[in-house]
Each structure stands twice: as C-alpha cells, then as structure tokens.
Backbone as CSV, one residue per row, in Angstrom:
resi,resn,N_x,N_y,N_z,CA_x,CA_y,CA_z,C_x,C_y,C_z
1,MET,29.718,-17.042,16.070,28.472,-17.851,16.040,28.174,-18.465,14.946
2,ASN,27.062,-19.604,15.180,26.772,-20.264,14.273,26.287,-20.196,12.991
3,PRO,26.982,-20.501,11.725,26.867,-20.423,10.543,25.290,-20.480,9.655
4,MET,24.551,-21.459,10.777,23.304,-21.797,10.340,22.319,-20.248,10.605
5,LYS,22.263,-20.008,11.649,21.901,-18.973,12.256,22.109,-17.328,11.261
6,LYS,23.466,-17.067,10.983,23.761,-16.118,10.115,22.531,-16.277,8.757
7,HIS,22.713,-17.768,8.330,22.212,-17.855,7.010,20.782,-17.698,7.359
8,GLY,20.617,-18.165,8.042,18.646,-18.317,8.363,18.306,-16.781,8.228
9,ILE,18.778,-15.861,9.247,18.368,-14.348,8.958,18.629,-14.049,7.720
10,LEU,19.355,-14.349,6.812,19.506,-14.082,5.215,18.213,-14.620,4.763
11,ILE,17.953,-15.778,4.731,16.715,-16.668,4.230,15.515,-15.576,4.825
12,VAL,15.334,-15.601,5.759,14.174,-14.353,6.660,14.161,-13.011,5.534
13,SER,15.304,-12.847,5.670,14.918,-11.314,4.703,14.410,-11.531,3.220
14,ILE,15.499,-12.735,2.591,15.006,-12.720,1.084,13.756,-13.114,0.848
15,ALA,13.038,-13.853,2.025,11.601,-14.161,2.046,10.885,-13.037,2.216
16,PHE,11.520,-11.760,3.161,10.149,-10.724,2.649,10.281,-10.212,1.767
17,PHE,11.560,-10.016,0.679,11.283,-9.487,-0.375,11.209,-10.188,-1.227
18,MET,10.833,-11.596,-1.418,10.241,-12.043,-2.234,8.388,-12.166,-2.004
19,MET,7.970,-11.745,-0.691,6.646,-11.858,-0.218,5.957,-10.040,-0.696
20,THR,6.903,-9.128,-0.935,7.201,-7.824,-1.171,6.911,-7.869,-2.889
21,ALA,7.776,-8.992,-3.715,7.626,-8.760,-5.012,6.231,-9.472,-5.386
22,LEU,5.972,-10.419,-4.599,4.437,-11.444,-4.609,3.268,-10.300,-4.320
23,THR,3.401,-9.010,-3.408,2.630,-8.158,-3.166,2.186,-7.207,-4.615
24,PHE,3.697,-6.822,-5.014,3.698,-5.952,-6.114,2.773,-6.501,-7.240
25,LEU,2.824,-8.163,-7.706,2.151,-8.532,-8.494,1.007,-8.879,-8.375
26,ILE,0.338,-8.707,-7.228,-0.811,-9.089,-6.712,-1.370,-7.908,-7.171
27,GLU,-0.828,-6.758,-6.674,-1.570,-5.141,-7.060,-1.249,-4.753,-8.738
28,SER,-0.721,-5.586,-9.344,-0.550,-5.231,-10.790,-1.466,-6.038,-11.520
29,ARG,-2.108,-7.310,-11.067,-3.046,-7.865,-11.371,-4.579,-7.270,-10.763
30,GLY,-4.704,-5.864,-10.366,-5.985,-5.173,-10.454,-6.723,-5.765,-8.746
31,PHE,-5.669,-6.539,-8.140,-5.923,-6.882,-6.722,-5.498,-5.883,-5.361
32,ILE,-6.032,-6.093,-4.403,-5.251,-5.975,-3.301,-5.661,-6.787,-1.956
33,LEU,-4.685,-7.253,-1.189,-5.000,-7.723,-0.215,-5.758,-6.967,1.120
34,THR,-7.268,-7.546,1.360,-7.551,-7.098,2.171,-7.100,-6.857,3.522
35,ILE,-6.367,-7.298,4.042,-5.291,-7.020,5.497,-5.007,-5.885,5.474
36,GLU,-4.826,-5.007,4.323,-3.827,-3.689,4.302,-5.088,-2.631,5.159
37,ARG,-6.219,-2.900,5.331,-6.668,-2.142,6.060,-6.624,-1.979,7.438
38,TRP,-5.712,-3.004,8.047,-5.514,-2.295,9.146,-4.335,-1.657,9.634
39,THR,-4.060,-1.102,8.699,-2.745,-0.025,8.388,-2.751,1.061,7.712
40,PRO,-2.294,2.161,8.150,-2.393,2.841,6.996,-1.446,2.864,6.200
41,ILE,-0.280,2.008,6.767,1.176,1.588,5.924,0.933,0.504,5.023
42,PRO,1.056,0.617,3.463,0.928,-0.276,2.571,1.569,-1.706,2.693
43,MET,0.905,-2.878,2.646,1.505,-4.446,2.819,2.964,-3.784,2.333
44,LYS,3.139,-3.894,0.965,4.261,-4.011,0.429,5.126,-2.574,0.574
45,LEU,5.167,-1.934,1.593,6.341,-1.537,2.377,6.558,-2.076,3.302
46,TRP,5.715,-2.039,4.430,5.851,-3.323,5.690,6.934,-4.269,5.742
47,LEU,6.624,-4.981,4.202,7.364,-6.083,3.988,8.699,-5.732,3.546
48,PHE,8.954,-4.855,2.811,9.996,-4.426,2.324,11.280,-3.767,3.349
49,ALA,10.212,-3.181,4.200,11.160,-2.559,5.457,11.456,-3.936,6.642
50,LEU,10.852,-4.769,6.556,11.268,-5.961,7.303,12.624,-6.730,6.837
51,GLY,12.456,-6.720,5.458,13.433,-7.374,4.771,14.404,-6.549,4.531
52,GLY,14.453,-5.461,4.664,15.641,-4.382,5.151,16.240,-4.586,6.320
53,LEU,15.366,-4.228,7.365,15.804,-4.743,8.728,16.670,-6.033,8.559
54,PHE,15.910,-6.924,8.594,16.645,-8.628,8.387,18.229,-9.063,8.055
55,LEU,17.992,-7.670,6.249,19.265,-8.173,6.153,20.427,-7.176,6.678
56,ALA,19.779,-5.777,7.472,20.499,-5.498,8.184,21.775,-6.191,9.406
57,ILE,20.330,-6.213,10.017,20.690,-7.382,10.911,21.976,-8.704,10.351
58,HIS,21.686,-9.029,9.238,22.676,-10.092,8.637,24.099,-9.920,8.717
59,LEU,23.784,-8.077,7.832,25.374,-7.781,7.518,25.914,-7.235,8.993
60,PHE,25.403,-6.792,9.900,25.802,-6.813,11.185,26.630,-7.989,11.755
61,MET,25.908,-9.171,11.944,26.053,-10.043,12.569,27.508,-10.912,11.862
62,ILE,27.632,-10.700,10.389,29.163,-10.885,9.667,29.982,-10.055,9.239
63,ALA,30.003,-9.009,9.476,30.841,-7.735,9.529,31.933,-7.993,10.863
64,LYS,33.236,-7.629,10.613,34.371,-7.846,11.004,34.196,-6.726,11.908
65,ARG,34.619,-6.218,11.401,35.281,-4.054,11.937,34.187,-3.831,12.604
66,LYS,34.252,-2.999,13.507,33.138,-2.180,14.327,32.912,-0.854,13.524
67,LEU,33.788,-0.437,12.770,33.553,0.950,11.494,32.494,0.418,10.887
68,LEU,32.385,-0.872,9.931,31.905,-1.410,9.462,30.293,-1.581,9.738
69,ARG,30.153,-2.261,11.421,29.047,-2.316,11.830,28.238,-1.170,11.724
70,ILE,28.903,-0.027,12.272,28.483,1.433,12.575,27.588,1.561,11.313
71,GLY,28.473,1.619,10.133,28.201,1.608,8.776,26.567,1.583,8.553
72,VAL,26.561,0.051,8.874,25.117,-0.825,8.794,24.479,-0.052,9.777
73,VAL,24.524,0.299,10.913,23.495,0.816,11.431,23.003,2.343,11.308
74,VAL,23.933,2.854,10.899,23.600,3.963,10.466,22.692,4.277,9.042
75,LEU,22.896,2.882,7.695,22.684,2.902,6.819,21.070,2.247,7.295
76,ALA,20.965,1.487,7.855,19.718,1.048,8.278,18.814,1.907,9.241
77,LEU,19.218,2.738,9.825,18.389,4.133,10.313,18.112,4.988,9.058
78,LEU,18.854,5.183,8.292,18.448,6.115,7.169,17.390,5.653,6.354
79,GLY,17.363,4.261,5.878,16.695,3.592,5.195,15.311,3.679,6.079
80,LEU,15.075,3.311,7.190,13.953,3.681,8.211,13.521,4.783,8.131
81,TYR,14.257,5.646,8.482,13.891,7.520,7.976,13.041,7.384,6.609
82,VAL,13.629,6.893,5.904,13.027,7.472,4.348,12.062,6.250,3.819
83,VAL,11.856,5.519,4.444,10.637,4.688,4.632,9.587,5.075,5.131
84,ALA,9.655,5.827,6.850,8.764,6.539,7.093,8.313,7.688,6.706
85,VAL,9.191,8.757,6.132,8.729,9.590,6.033,8.048,9.631,4.526
86,TYR,8.028,8.713,3.653,7.610,8.306,2.237,5.907,7.915,3.132
87,ALA,5.859,6.925,4.240,4.693,6.502,4.377,3.690,7.288,5.028
88,MET,4.394,8.404,5.905,3.736,9.310,6.138,3.006,10.442,5.360
89,MET,3.629,10.616,4.279,3.452,11.890,3.205,2.462,11.375,1.983
90,SER,2.066,10.354,1.837,1.394,10.010,0.760,0.452,8.824,0.567
91,TYR,0.301,8.062,1.993,-0.830,7.064,2.508,-1.679,7.508,3.566
92,GLU,-2.637,6.920,3.446,-3.980,7.427,4.186,-4.333,5.901,5.071
93,PRO,-5.418,5.500,5.861,-5.904,4.206,6.338,-6.634,3.827,4.953
94,VAL,-7.118,3.089,4.767,-8.039,2.079,3.820,-9.160,2.108,4.552
95,ARG,-10.540,3.028,3.810,-11.685,2.950,4.562,-12.452,1.851,4.134
96,VAL,-13.262,1.186,4.819,-13.842,0.009,4.775,-15.640,0.573,4.401
97,VAL,-15.835,0.070,3.326,-17.318,1.079,3.301,-18.217,-0.266,3.241
98,ARG,-19.315,-0.916,4.079,-20.369,-1.511,3.662,-21.728,-0.912,3.435
99,GLU,-21.964,-1.103,2.112,-23.154,-0.592,1.892,-24.211,-1.601,0.753
100,GLU,-25.289,-1.885,0.787,-26.002,-2.753,0.270,-25.928,-4.048,0.259
101,GLY,-25.044,-4.633,1.395,-24.612,-6.114,1.020,-23.375,-6.410,0.208
102,PHE,-22.516,-5.005,-0.101,-21.500,-4.878,-0.877,-20.275,-4.346,0.402
103,THR,-19.122,-4.861,0.457,-17.797,-4.228,0.982,-16.724,-3.893,-0.048
104,LEU,-16.562,-2.302,0.187,-16.092,-1.740,-0.881,-14.617,-1.229,0.000
105,TYR,-13.551,-1.167,-0.458,-12.130,-1.148,0.295,-11.875,0.638,-0.592
106,VAL,-11.867,1.776,-0.098,-11.250,2.992,-0.683,-9.845,2.991,-0.385
107,VAL,-8.884,3.321,-1.525,-7.630,3.094,-0.827,-6.887,4.784,-1.666
108,GLU,-6.833,5.446,-0.527,-6.809,7.291,-0.713,-4.825,7.392,-1.013
109,HIS,-4.539,7.850,-2.271,-3.243,8.129,-2.757,-3.267,9.451,-2.330
110,ARG,-2.286,10.460,-1.650,-2.280,11.734,-1.695,-0.955,12.121,-1.692
111,PHE,-0.598,13.306,-2.404,0.799,13.596,-2.591,0.710,14.867,-2.548
112,LEU,0.648,15.463,-1.242,0.890,17.162,-1.425,-0.570,17.552,-2.158
113,PHE,-0.503,18.292,-3.262,-2.118,18.579,-3.802,-2.585,17.876,-4.566
114,ASP,-2.204,16.861,-4.958,-2.478,15.547,-6.082,-3.401,14.123,-5.372
115,GLY,-3.583,13.751,-6.036,-4.404,12.145,-5.504,-5.501,11.908,-5.888
116,ASP,-5.543,10.678,-5.350,-6.982,9.706,-6.152,-7.473,9.212,-4.953
117,ASP,-8.951,8.384,-5.195,-9.317,7.395,-4.476,-9.501,6.212,-5.507
118,ARG,-8.592,4.906,-4.631,-9.411,3.715,-5.957,-9.949,2.917,-4.984
119,TYR,-11.095,2.410,-5.475,-11.976,1.462,-5.390,-12.037,0.232,-5.354
120,TYR,-11.907,-0.896,-4.444,-11.933,-2.119,-4.683,-12.844,-2.629,-4.079
121,ALA,-13.694,-3.887,-4.613,-14.683,-4.281,-4.567,-14.147,-6.037,-3.701
122,GLN,-14.377,-6.765,-2.360,-14.198,-7.297,-1.542,-14.635,-9.001,-2.554
123,GLU,-13.884,-9.635,-2.627,-13.802,-10.814,-3.886,-14.220,-12.012,-2.721
124,ASN,-13.247,-11.954,-1.732,-13.077,-13.272,-0.710,-12.357,-12.618,0.454
125,PRO,-12.287,-13.569,1.725,-11.833,-13.076,2.605,-10.462,-12.311,2.677
126,LEU,-9.522,-12.676,1.528,-8.345,-12.582,1.757,-8.010,-11.258,0.235
127,PHE,-8.605,-11.314,-0.950,-8.367,-10.523,-1.723,-9.868,-9.383,-2.231
128,ALA,-9.292,-8.410,-2.746,-10.386,-7.609,-3.001,-9.677,-6.735,-4.635
129,ARG,-11.035,-6.687,-5.216,-11.159,-6.579,-6.847,-10.665,-5.035,-7.065
130,TYR,-10.274,-4.722,-8.342,-10.070,-3.493,-8.615,-11.239,-2.943,-9.559
131,LEU,-12.213,-1.740,-8.761,-12.987,-1.186,-9.852,-12.884,-0.287,-10.672
132,GLY,-12.336,0.932,-9.865,-12.485,2.280,-10.566,-11.676,3.500,-9.732
133,THR,-11.243,4.351,-10.368,-10.673,5.694,-9.472,-11.556,6.850,-9.619
134,GLY,-11.068,7.676,-8.775,-11.736,8.874,-8.624,-10.684,9.660,-8.210
135,CYS,-11.028,11.205,-8.670,-9.911,12.248,-8.800,-9.953,13.152,-7.255
136,GLN,-8.789,13.179,-6.952,-9.449,13.862,-5.385,-7.891,14.870,-5.427
137,SER,-7.982,16.381,-5.955,-7.080,17.119,-5.523,-7.623,18.389,-5.542
138,GLU,-6.603,19.293,-5.854,-7.080,20.730,-5.729,-8.275,21.410,-6.793
139,ASP,-8.184,20.438,-7.973,-8.828,21.134,-8.872,-10.259,20.367,-9.163
140,CYS,-10.015,18.881,-8.511,-11.526,18.070,-8.664,-11.665,17.400,-7.405
141,SER,-12.829,16.708,-7.327,-13.314,15.855,-6.237,-14.298,14.999,-6.410
142,SER,-14.065,13.808,-5.880,-15.247,12.307,-6.467,-16.080,12.037,-5.092
143,ILE,-17.079,11.694,-5.488,-17.995,11.013,-4.714,-18.287,9.514,-5.118
144,HIS,-18.898,8.969,-4.133,-19.508,7.625,-4.575,-20.417,7.108,-4.033
145,SER,-21.386,6.396,-4.667,-22.423,5.512,-4.083,-22.726,3.970,-4.703
146,ILE,-23.520,3.473,-4.255,-24.112,2.237,-4.666,-25.515,1.586,-5.120
147,GLU,-25.996,2.197,-6.385,-27.149,1.897,-6.981,-27.204,0.947,-7.710
148,ASP,-28.361,0.175,-7.412,-28.298,-1.137,-8.138,-27.559,-1.815,-8.677
149,GLY,-26.686,-2.155,-7.476,-25.630,-3.339,-7.735,-24.218,-2.733,-8.479
150,MET,-24.137,-1.269,-8.417,-23.419,-0.647,-9.453,-22.689,0.197,-8.286
151,LEU,-21.134,0.215,-8.731,-20.695,1.489,-7.966,-20.724,2.723,-8.901
152,VAL,-21.149,3.901,-8.221,-21.206,4.900,-9.230,-20.044,6.400,-8.675
153,ILE,-19.274,6.323,-9.595,-18.365,7.660,-9.150,-18.524,8.698,-9.707
154,ARG,-18.763,9.679,-8.804,-19.105,11.247,-9.570,-18.090,12.057,-9.354
155,GLU,-17.331,12.556,-10.541,-16.296,13.545,-10.329,-16.920,14.973,-10.645
156,PHE,-16.107,15.579,-9.564,-16.795,17.311,-9.968,-15.685,18.091,-9.941
157,TYR,-15.306,18.945,-11.037,-13.959,19.948,-11.295,-14.402,21.212,-10.835
158,TYR,-13.817,22.051,-10.196,-13.724,23.342,-9.626,-13.954,24.291,-10.871
159,GLY,-14.916,24.857,-11.124,-14.729,25.779,-12.157,-15.434,24.960,-13.874
160,GLY,-16.092,23.616,-13.603,-16.508,22.923,-14.547,-18.322,23.134,-14.312
161,PRO,-18.419,22.128,-15.048,-20.040,21.938,-15.010,-20.288,21.263,-13.921
162,GLU,-21.655,22.119,-13.278,-22.417,21.110,-12.179,-22.215,19.476,-11.768
163,ALA,-22.879,19.337,-13.032,-22.933,17.363,-13.030,-21.535,16.561,-13.246
164,GLY,-20.387,17.175,-13.499,-19.182,16.469,-13.818,-19.373,15.111,-14.386
165,GLU,-18.948,14.073,-14.188,-18.220,12.856,-14.741,-19.079,11.901,-14.042
166,GLU,-19.587,11.101,-14.668,-19.986,9.696,-13.973,-19.481,8.344,-14.347
167,THR,-19.166,7.285,-13.492,-18.485,6.495,-13.985,-19.212,5.060,-12.855
168,ARG,-19.848,4.235,-14.205,-20.870,3.061,-13.688,-19.811,1.935,-13.605
169,VAL,-19.665,1.254,-12.551,-18.868,0.002,-12.616,-19.741,-1.105,-11.867
170,PRO,-20.335,-2.309,-12.517,-20.855,-3.127,-11.913,-19.957,-3.896,-10.817
171,LEU,-20.733,-4.596,-9.660,-19.743,-4.850,-8.463,-19.873,-6.399,-8.338
172,ALA,-20.973,-7.262,-9.372,-20.757,-8.400,-8.981,-20.259,-9.357,-10.600
C-alpha cells in the first residue's frame, strides 16, 4: 500500500485527538460547543472514539501478521464497547430552553444515583457560556427559571426546609 495513505490515516487520527484536547480546553474555560445539542453523546467522546478508530485502521494496515491484525480488531471493538457503555450510563441529551429571549443549554450529568444539571447561556452560534449548576440526585432536586434577565436555580433537599437554596446568575 502507498505509504502516504498509511500516514494520511495516522494524520487524521492525530487531528481527531487534537480536536478532543481542544474540546476539553474549551470546556475547562467554562464554555461548550452548541453543536452538542444534536446528540446525547458529548463531542469530546465522539472525537476521541473517531481518533481511536482511525488509529486502529492505521495499525491494522501496517500490521504484517494476521494474529496482530486480529488483536487490533479485538482491541478496537473492546474500546468501542467501553465508550458506548460509558456514554449510555452517564449522558443525557442536551436540552435547549428558550425563555424571555434567552437560549439556555441544560447539560444533564447522571451516574446511578447522583448527578447535576449544568446551565449554559448561548453566547454566539458556536459557543455557550457556563452559568451554574443545580443538584439532581436521590436527596436533592433543582428547578430553574428566568426572572428579569437572571437565571434563578432553586435547589430542594428531601427532608430539608421547604424553600431550599436559591442561586441567581445574570444572563447578559
């Protein structure tokens, strides 16, 4: 096979891994990509899985022995299984809420009996800015509303006071 094709697939794999790192960097700065609302699986997981897939294809192409090729295929399938189980158990689709002229993205993180809702406000067509977090678990729940240009997050704890805690975050 042409060596350039082999290296081209490796370059695509490296590009996907670099985009994964860029997505982590964007999220660490308090932003998310608004295209994450299209699928329940987060963008960084998609990019990581695609990088791994292209790396497995590259390794499959350069492997000379059949046993080594079978090993690469088994490892790729095992990796795909782990990514799929992780995505199924912990991620929900991003909810888009439009109220009073504002667009909010509610990212739900759940794992077994614990979790939270993270609220983001759309800055531009590509990015949404982090606003705050509301608890969602066995012992607490939260609701949100928009009042006078402020995001209001009310948390209620089971067995706690009726009113709960209230957090107000400006949207503009």
